[in-house]
ZAMARDREN-636439 format. One record per residue (C-alpha): residue in three letters; residue number from 1; x, y, z. Coordinates in nm, 3 decimals. Example, Ala and Ser with C-alpha at 12.3 -4.5 7.8 and 13.67 -1.06 7.14 Angstrom:
% ZAMARDREN-636439
(marmi ALA,1,(1.230,-0.450,0.780));
(marmi SER,2,(1.367,-0.106,0.714));
END
This chain:
% ZAMARDREN-636439
(marmi MET,1,(10.095,12.841,11.664));
(marmi THR,2,(10.123,13.195,11.799));
(marmi ALA,3,(10.420,13.259,12.026));
(marmi ARG,4,(10.332,13.353,12.383));
(marmi THR,5,(10.476,13.633,12.591));
(marmi LEU,6,(10.627,13.576,12.936));
(marmi TYR,7,(10.332,13.766,13.080));
(marmi GLU,8,(10.087,13.519,12.922));
(marmi VAL,9,(10.284,13.226,13.065));
(marmi GLN,10,(10.282,13.395,13.406));
(marmi GLN,11,(9.905,13.438,13.392));
(marmi HIS,12,(9.858,13.073,13.305));
(marmi ILE,13,(10.086,12.975,13.596));
(marmi LEU,14,(9.885,13.188,13.836));
(marmi GLN,15,(9.567,13.018,13.716));
(marmi LEU,16,(9.719,12.669,13.752));
(marmi LYS,17,(9.859,12.757,14.093));
(marmi LYS,18,(9.513,12.853,14.214));
(marmi GLU,19,(9.355,12.539,14.069));
(marmi THR,20,(9.612,12.301,14.218));
(marmi GLY,21,(9.665,12.474,14.554));
(marmi VAL,22,(10.040,12.480,14.500));
(marmi CYS,23,(10.269,12.719,14.690));
(marmi ILE,24,(10.571,12.825,14.482));
(marmi LEU,25,(10.900,12.885,14.664));
(marmi ALA,26,(11.175,13.058,14.466));
(marmi HIS,27,(11.533,13.128,14.563));
(marmi SER,28,(11.659,13.484,14.526));
(marmi TYR,29,(11.893,13.379,14.244));
(marmi GLN,30,(11.598,13.295,14.018));
(marmi SER,31,(11.503,13.529,13.734));
(marmi PRO,32,(11.266,13.823,13.795));
(marmi GLU,33,(10.982,13.666,13.597));
(marmi ILE,34,(10.993,13.363,13.830));
(marmi LEU,35,(11.015,13.569,14.148));
(marmi GLU,36,(10.708,13.763,14.031));
(marmi ILE,37,(10.486,13.452,14.037));
(marmi ALA,38,(10.633,13.298,14.353));
(marmi ASP,39,(10.450,13.294,14.686));
(marmi ILE,40,(10.768,13.284,14.894));
(marmi THR,41,(11.109,13.417,14.791));
(marmi GLY,42,(11.440,13.446,14.972));
(marmi ASP,43,(11.770,13.277,15.048));
(marmi SER,44,(11.807,12.919,15.169));
(marmi TYR,45,(11.734,13.006,15.531));
(marmi ARG,46,(11.410,13.191,15.457));
(marmi LEU,47,(11.289,12.916,15.225));
(marmi SER,48,(11.370,12.656,15.493));
(marmi ALA,49,(11.186,12.850,15.762));
(marmi MET,50,(10.885,12.949,15.553));
(marmi ALA,51,(10.825,12.609,15.390));
(marmi GLY,52,(10.669,12.483,15.712));
(marmi LYS,53,(10.460,12.792,15.776));
(marmi THR,54,(10.243,12.777,15.467));
(marmi ASP,55,(9.912,12.590,15.484));
(marmi ALA,56,(9.959,12.459,15.130));
(marmi ALA,57,(9.985,12.080,15.102));
(marmi ARG,58,(10.185,12.106,14.780));
(marmi LEU,59,(10.513,12.296,14.743));
(marmi LEU,60,(10.693,12.364,14.415));
(marmi LEU,61,(11.059,12.456,14.463));
(marmi CYS,62,(11.237,12.680,14.213));
(marmi GLY,63,(11.604,12.653,14.298));
(marmi VAL,64,(11.829,12.347,14.323));
(marmi ARG,65,(11.775,11.996,14.452));
(marmi PHE,66,(11.910,12.033,14.806));
(marmi MET,67,(11.650,12.307,14.865));
(marmi ALA,68,(11.369,12.074,14.758));
(marmi GLU,69,(11.512,11.800,14.982));
(marmi THR,70,(11.521,12.046,15.273));
(marmi ALA,71,(11.158,12.137,15.213));
(marmi LYS,72,(11.066,11.768,15.215));
(marmi LEU,73,(11.262,11.699,15.534));
(marmi LEU,74,(11.088,11.985,15.714));
(marmi ASN,75,(10.747,11.897,15.571));
(marmi PRO,76,(10.730,11.517,15.535));
(marmi GLN,77,(10.352,11.525,15.514));
(marmi LYS,78,(10.352,11.762,15.218));
(marmi GLN,79,(10.401,11.691,14.849));
(marmi ILE,80,(10.724,11.849,14.722));
(marmi TYR,81,(10.797,11.906,14.355));
(marmi GLU,82,(11.103,12.040,14.173));
(marmi ALA,83,(11.052,12.290,13.894));
(marmi ASN,84,(11.355,12.141,13.718));
(marmi PRO,85,(11.504,11.814,13.853));
(marmi ASN,86,(11.826,11.882,13.659));
(marmi ALA,87,(11.909,12.180,13.880));
(marmi GLY,88,(12.173,12.048,14.117));
(marmi CYS,89,(12.445,12.209,14.330));
(marmi PRO,90,(12.811,12.108,14.279));
(marmi MET,91,(12.895,12.201,14.638));
(marmi ALA,92,(12.612,11.988,14.780));
(marmi GLU,93,(12.746,11.680,14.603));
(marmi GLN,94,(13.121,11.717,14.669));
(marmi PHE,95,(13.155,11.459,14.945));
(marmi SER,96,(13.005,11.125,15.038));
(marmi PRO,97,(12.869,11.037,15.383));
(marmi GLU,98,(13.150,10.782,15.415));
(marmi GLU,99,(13.416,11.052,15.364));
(marmi ILE,100,(13.258,11.270,15.631));
(marmi LEU,101,(13.232,10.988,15.884));
(marmi GLU,102,(13.594,10.888,15.819));
(marmi LYS,103,(13.714,11.245,15.874));
(marmi LYS,104,(13.497,11.280,16.186));
(marmi HIS,105,(13.647,10.964,16.333));
(marmi ALA,106,(14.000,11.080,16.251));
(marmi LEU,107,(13.932,11.402,16.443));
(marmi GLY,108,(13.815,11.219,16.754));
(marmi ASP,109,(13.444,11.217,16.677));
(marmi CYS,110,(13.397,11.594,16.687));
(marmi ALA,111,(13.065,11.758,16.599));
(marmi VAL,112,(12.978,11.787,16.230));
(marmi VAL,113,(12.823,12.111,16.107));
(marmi ALA,114,(12.673,12.088,15.758));
(marmi TYR,115,(12.608,12.391,15.542));
(marmi VAL,116,(12.254,12.376,15.409));
(marmi ASN,117,(12.409,12.338,15.062));
(marmi THR,118,(12.444,11.964,15.119));
(marmi SER,119,(12.249,11.657,15.019));
(marmi ALA,120,(12.005,11.490,15.256));
(marmi ALA,121,(12.255,11.203,15.283));
(marmi LEU,122,(12.521,11.439,15.423));
(marmi LYS,123,(12.274,11.604,15.659));
(marmi ALA,124,(12.192,11.258,15.793));
(marmi VAL,125,(12.550,11.213,15.920));
(marmi SER,126,(12.576,11.567,16.061));
(marmi ASP,127,(12.485,11.708,16.401));
(marmi VAL,128,(12.343,12.041,16.289));
(marmi CYS,129,(12.277,12.229,15.968));
(marmi VAL,130,(12.355,12.599,15.908));
(marmi THR,131,(12.295,12.861,15.642));
(marmi SER,132,(12.532,13.145,15.558));
(marmi SER,133,(12.310,13.379,15.761));
(marmi SER,134,(12.288,13.156,16.069));
(marmi ALA,135,(12.626,12.978,16.074));
(marmi VAL,136,(12.804,13.212,16.317));
(marmi GLU,137,(12.517,13.218,16.567));
(marmi ILE,138,(12.470,12.842,16.557));
(marmi VAL,139,(12.838,12.758,16.596));
(marmi ARG,140,(12.860,12.999,16.891));
(marmi ASN,141,(12.560,12.830,17.052));
(marmi MET,142,(12.697,12.477,17.018));
(marmi PRO,143,(12.842,12.321,17.334));
(marmi GLN,144,(13.118,12.141,17.138));
(marmi GLN,145,(13.455,12.311,17.089));
(marmi GLU,146,(13.586,12.089,16.807));
(marmi ILE,147,(13.382,12.110,16.487));
(marmi LEU,148,(13.412,11.961,16.139));
(marmi PHE,149,(13.253,12.220,15.909));
(marmi ILE,150,(13.138,12.090,15.570));
(marmi PRO,151,(13.158,12.141,15.279));
(marmi ASP,152,(13.252,12.509,15.221));
(marmi CYS,153,(13.594,12.592,15.366));
(marmi ASN,154,(13.556,12.961,15.275));
(marmi LEU,155,(13.235,12.999,15.475));
(marmi GLY,156,(13.399,12.789,15.744));
(marmi ALA,157,(13.699,13.024,15.756));
(marmi TYR,158,(13.463,13.318,15.799));
(marmi VAL,159,(13.284,13.141,16.085));
(marmi GLN,160,(13.618,13.055,16.248));
(marmi GLN,161,(13.717,13.423,16.234));
(marmi GLN,162,(13.394,13.522,16.405));
(marmi CYS,163,(13.416,13.238,16.660));
(marmi PRO,164,(13.779,13.228,16.776));
(marmi GLU,165,(13.679,13.032,17.085));
(marmi LYS,166,(13.597,12.730,16.865));
(marmi LYS,167,(13.830,12.502,16.668));
(marmi LEU,168,(13.694,12.436,16.319));
(marmi HIS,169,(13.827,12.170,16.082));
(marmi PHE,170,(13.762,12.170,15.707));
(marmi LEU,171,(13.770,11.963,15.394));
(marmi LYS,172,(13.872,12.130,15.070));
(marmi GLY,173,(13.526,12.205,14.937));
(marmi GLY,174,(13.310,12.499,14.848));
(marmi CYS,175,(13.114,12.683,14.583));
(marmi PRO,176,(13.303,12.667,14.252));
(marmi TYR,177,(13.154,13.000,14.141));
(marmi HIS,178,(13.193,13.218,14.451));
(marmi GLY,179,(13.527,13.054,14.525));
(marmi ALA,180,(13.661,13.136,14.179));
(marmi VAL,181,(13.645,13.515,14.229));
(marmi THR,182,(14.002,13.643,14.234));
(marmi VAL,183,(14.169,13.918,14.431));
(marmi ALA,184,(14.259,14.082,14.101));
(marmi GLU,185,(13.890,14.094,14.006));
(marmi GLY,186,(13.801,14.245,14.342));
(marmi GLN,187,(14.073,14.506,14.308));
(marmi ALA,188,(13.965,14.588,13.952));
(marmi ALA,189,(13.605,14.636,14.065));
(marmi LYS,190,(13.711,14.870,14.344));
(marmi ALA,191,(13.935,15.066,14.106));
(marmi ALA,192,(13.653,15.100,13.852));
(marmi HIS,193,(13.402,15.210,14.119));
(marmi PRO,194,(13.600,15.384,14.396));
(marmi GLU,195,(13.289,15.529,14.563));
(marmi ALA,196,(13.108,15.196,14.583));
(marmi LEU,197,(13.078,14.980,14.893));
(marmi MET,198,(13.174,14.617,14.839));
(marmi LEU,199,(12.925,14.357,14.970));
(marmi VAL,200,(13.031,13.993,14.940));
(marmi HIS,201,(12.908,13.646,15.026));
(marmi PRO,202,(13.123,13.444,15.271));
(marmi GLU,203,(13.146,13.164,15.014));
(marmi CYS,204,(13.406,13.387,14.846));
(marmi ASN,205,(13.775,13.345,14.922));
(marmi PRO,206,(13.877,13.496,15.260));
(marmi ALA,207,(14.101,13.742,15.072));
(marmi ILE,208,(13.791,13.875,14.895));
(marmi SER,209,(13.595,13.896,15.220));
(marmi ALA,210,(13.883,14.094,15.372));
(marmi MET,211,(13.838,14.359,15.100));
(marmi ALA,212,(13.465,14.398,15.165));
(marmi ASP,213,(13.268,14.661,15.353));
(marmi TYR,214,(13.008,14.397,15.440));
(marmi VAL,215,(13.016,14.014,15.441));
(marmi GLY,216,(12.691,13.824,15.465));
(marmi ALA,217,(12.428,13.597,15.315));
(marmi THR,218,(12.230,13.694,15.008));
(marmi SER,219,(11.946,13.827,15.223));
(marmi GLY,220,(12.192,14.028,15.430));
(marmi ILE,221,(12.357,14.175,15.123));
(marmi MET,222,(12.021,14.283,14.985));
(marmi GLN,223,(11.904,14.429,15.314));
(marmi PHE,224,(12.231,14.618,15.365));
(marmi ALA,225,(12.214,14.769,15.016));
(marmi LYS,226,(11.852,14.875,15.058));
(marmi GLN,227,(11.905,15.036,15.398));
(marmi SER,228,(12.243,15.198,15.333));
(marmi ASP,229,(12.275,15.568,15.255));
(marmi ALA,230,(12.545,15.484,14.999));
(marmi LYS,231,(12.453,15.516,14.633));
(marmi GLU,232,(12.689,15.265,14.472));
(marmi PHE,233,(12.765,14.901,14.553));
(marmi ILE,234,(12.987,14.625,14.423));
(marmi ILE,235,(12.801,14.296,14.467));
(marmi GLY,236,(13.009,13.986,14.540));
(marmi THR,237,(12.751,13.715,14.495));
(marmi GLU,238,(12.552,13.559,14.209));
(marmi ILE,239,(12.516,13.820,13.938));
(marmi SER,240,(12.134,13.799,13.937));
(marmi ILE,241,(12.133,13.991,14.267));
(marmi VAL,242,(12.275,14.294,14.083));
(marmi MET,243,(11.967,14.301,13.862));
(marmi HIS,244,(11.724,14.240,14.149));
(marmi LEU,245,(11.872,14.525,14.354));
(marmi ALA,246,(11.874,14.758,14.055));
(marmi LEU,247,(11.503,14.692,14.007));
(marmi GLU,248,(11.423,14.745,14.376));
(marmi CYS,249,(11.652,15.047,14.426));
(marmi PRO,250,(11.635,15.248,14.101));
(marmi LYS,251,(11.817,15.547,14.252));
(marmi LYS,252,(12.123,15.338,14.341));
(marmi ARG,253,(12.389,15.180,14.121));
(marmi PHE,254,(12.500,14.818,14.147));
(marmi TYR,255,(12.801,14.651,13.986));
(marmi PRO,256,(12.903,14.283,13.979));
(marmi ILE,257,(13.239,14.205,14.134));
(marmi THR,258,(13.296,13.999,13.819));
(marmi SER,259,(13.078,13.901,13.526));
(marmi ARG,260,(13.186,13.538,13.582));
(marmi LEU,261,(12.995,13.493,13.907));
(marmi ILE,262,(12.706,13.303,13.752));
(marmi CYS,263,(12.548,12.984,13.887));
(marmi PRO,264,(12.435,12.783,13.582));
(marmi ASP,265,(12.221,12.551,13.796));
(marmi MET,266,(12.015,12.846,13.918));
(marmi ARG,267,(11.965,12.952,13.556));
(marmi VAL,268,(11.830,12.616,13.443));
(marmi THR,269,(11.475,12.671,13.569));
(marmi THR,270,(11.236,12.859,13.339));
(marmi LEU,271,(10.879,12.978,13.358));
(marmi MET,272,(10.789,12.703,13.115));
(marmi ASP,273,(10.934,12.442,13.353));
(marmi ILE,274,(10.706,12.573,13.628));
(marmi GLU,275,(10.407,12.575,13.395));
(marmi ARG,276,(10.477,12.219,13.281));
(marmi VAL,277,(10.506,12.082,13.637));
(marmi LEU,278,(10.186,12.258,13.741));
(marmi GLU,279,(10.007,12.106,13.441));
(marmi GLN,280,(10.137,11.764,13.544));
(marmi ILE,281,(10.021,11.819,13.903));
(marmi ALA,282,(9.677,11.913,13.772));
(marmi ALA,283,(9.672,11.595,13.559));
(marmi GLY,284,(9.798,11.378,13.846));
(marmi SER,285,(10.115,11.278,13.660));
(marmi ALA,286,(10.380,11.494,13.831));
(marmi GLU,287,(10.680,11.322,13.991));
(marmi GLU,288,(10.687,11.398,14.363));
(marmi LEU,289,(11.025,11.428,14.538));
(marmi LEU,290,(11.059,11.141,14.783));
(marmi LEU,291,(11.344,11.051,15.019));
(marmi PRO,292,(11.432,10.711,15.170));
(marmi ASP,293,(11.281,10.653,15.513));
(marmi ALA,294,(11.627,10.574,15.651));
(marmi LEU,295,(11.741,10.931,15.572));
(marmi MET,296,(11.436,11.120,15.691));
(marmi ALA,297,(11.479,11.105,16.069));
(marmi PRO,298,(11.855,11.176,16.100));
(marmi ALA,299,(11.853,11.444,15.830));
(marmi ARG,300,(11.545,11.605,15.985));
(marmi HIS,301,(11.720,11.611,16.323));
(marmi CYS,302,(12.006,11.806,16.166));
(marmi LEU,303,(11.759,12.068,16.042));
(marmi ASP,304,(11.564,12.077,16.366));
(marmi GLU,305,(11.888,12.159,16.545));
(marmi MET,306,(11.948,12.440,16.295));
(marmi LEU,307,(11.613,12.597,16.378));
(marmi ARG,308,(11.663,12.542,16.754));
(marmi LEU,309,(12.016,12.683,16.779));
(marmi GLY,310,(11.958,12.956,16.523));
(marmi GLY,311,(11.652,13.098,16.689));
END
């Protein structure tokens, strides 16, 4: 059997996509060959917002499970498929609903703000959902003063800094990859590239954010780099963004804050996974992502509040 090129697989995917009427959503951390065949790309917030704006009745999510769950919650009438069901998110699965409710009660039943990187079960026991790009705005717009922010304490610390009028409480959770970046690595990157601006994700340790020229979501980092007059940048988020920016801005230089900032779950999905699921959809044998009815309404409310308070 003759080996195929990635281009040939892409062409077959485009054909299958047309035949099945599937809209492909891909997170920015996915590989370039996947982003090239996607209909909608972006960070978690953009994928959440755009999932409901497409007319397609079938959505195929290339990312991790909580993103597919979010798409289902916002589009209960649509068929949602995961390109690779094994792509999870360690942060989204750190706590149980029971742990959150216990902590909420201990704090006097304060409001619970859930980062979008959470399971549908956690969203169902939360008052509002946020993304890294909308968290500050949403927390500012909430009437409550006391807030339990889950699960990322680094993002929560950044929000607290921006919203001193609120009192945020945290559990010890977060992204194991962004959170593992050390001050020494940040200092080494700045020493190696003294002319470069440092752009970091708020999931990084507050000490890393304090070193940065810009702190923001993946979409914000990319927009800042594209619009800036600077020519060199140190990127403090998933290392794939370095490659994406280098492709989009060939006259600029991009460096990873550390070569260790890699999310293995985002690397699990391949073009062949997408092709296989599309073939299964065409044959009527694909496994649709379904959520228990008991979760749908409360978890959907959490997301509706995100869209309402975040504009």
